[in-house]
C-alpha positions as CSV (number, residue, x, y, z in Angstrom):
1,X,121.8,94.2,78.1
2,X,122.3,92.3,81.2
3,X,123.9,93.1,84.6
4,X,126.3,90.6,84.5
5,X,127.8,91.5,88.1
6,X,124.2,91.8,89.9
7,X,123.3,88.4,88.0
8,X,126.4,87.2,89.5
9,X,125.9,88.1,93.1
10,X,122.2,86.6,92.8
11,X,123.7,83.6,91.8
12,X,126.3,83.9,94.9
13,X,124.0,84.6,97.5
14,X,121.5,82.0,95.9
15,X,124.2,79.3,96.3
16,X,125.1,80.1,99.7
17,X,121.3,80.3,100.9
18,X,120.9,76.9,99.6
19,X,124.2,75.5,101.1
20,X,123.0,77.1,104.9
21,X,119.6,75.2,104.2
22,X,121.4,72.0,103.9
23,X,123.5,72.0,106.3
24,X,120.8,72.5,108.9
25,X,121.6,76.1,109.9
26,X,119.5,79.6,109.7
27,X,121.1,81.3,107.0
28,X,122.3,84.6,107.8
29,X,120.9,87.0,105.6
30,X,117.6,85.3,104.2
31,X,116.1,88.8,102.8
32,X,118.9,89.1,100.4
33,X,118.2,86.2,98.4
34,X,115.9,87.5,95.5
35,X,114.9,86.3,92.3
36,X,116.3,88.0,89.4
37,X,115.8,88.0,85.1
38,X,118.3,85.9,83.8
39,X,118.7,87.7,80.7
40,X,118.4,91.4,82.1
41,X,119.1,91.5,85.7
42,X,115.6,92.7,86.4
43,X,114.5,91.9,89.9
44,X,110.8,93.0,89.4
45,X,107.9,91.4,87.7
46,X,110.1,88.0,87.6
47,X,108.4,84.9,86.5
48,X,109.5,82.0,88.2
49,X,108.3,79.0,85.9
50,X,110.8,80.8,82.9
51,X,113.1,82.3,85.3
52,X,112.8,85.5,83.4
53,X,110.9,89.2,84.5
54,X,108.0,90.0,82.5
55,X,109.4,92.0,80.0
56,X,111.9,89.5,78.5
57,X,109.0,87.1,78.6
58,X,106.8,88.8,76.5
59,X,109.6,89.4,73.8
60,X,110.8,86.1,73.8
61,X,107.1,85.0,73.5
62,X,106.1,87.3,70.6
63,X,109.5,85.7,68.6
64,X,108.4,82.5,69.1
65,X,111.4,81.5,71.4
66,X,109.5,79.6,74.3
67,X,107.9,76.3,73.6
68,X,104.0,76.5,74.4
69,X,103.3,79.7,75.1
70,X,101.3,81.8,72.4
71,X,99.4,85.1,72.1
72,X,95.8,84.1,73.6
73,X,94.1,86.8,71.3
74,X,95.6,84.9,68.3
């Protein structure tokens, strides 16, 4: 399942990064902020429009859990 500690850490870093930008200063560690799948915690193959990785996207699309998404060969 999801790696909760990785997801929580990524959310904290994102929050700090956005707060630094809002305050008008350069973030200390801009490279540490990365996109992470909200379901499984995977960092690679991230689809920003759905906030999940490609593997979770495929599973949810095949189970008809994503509105407006369907397989192109059907």
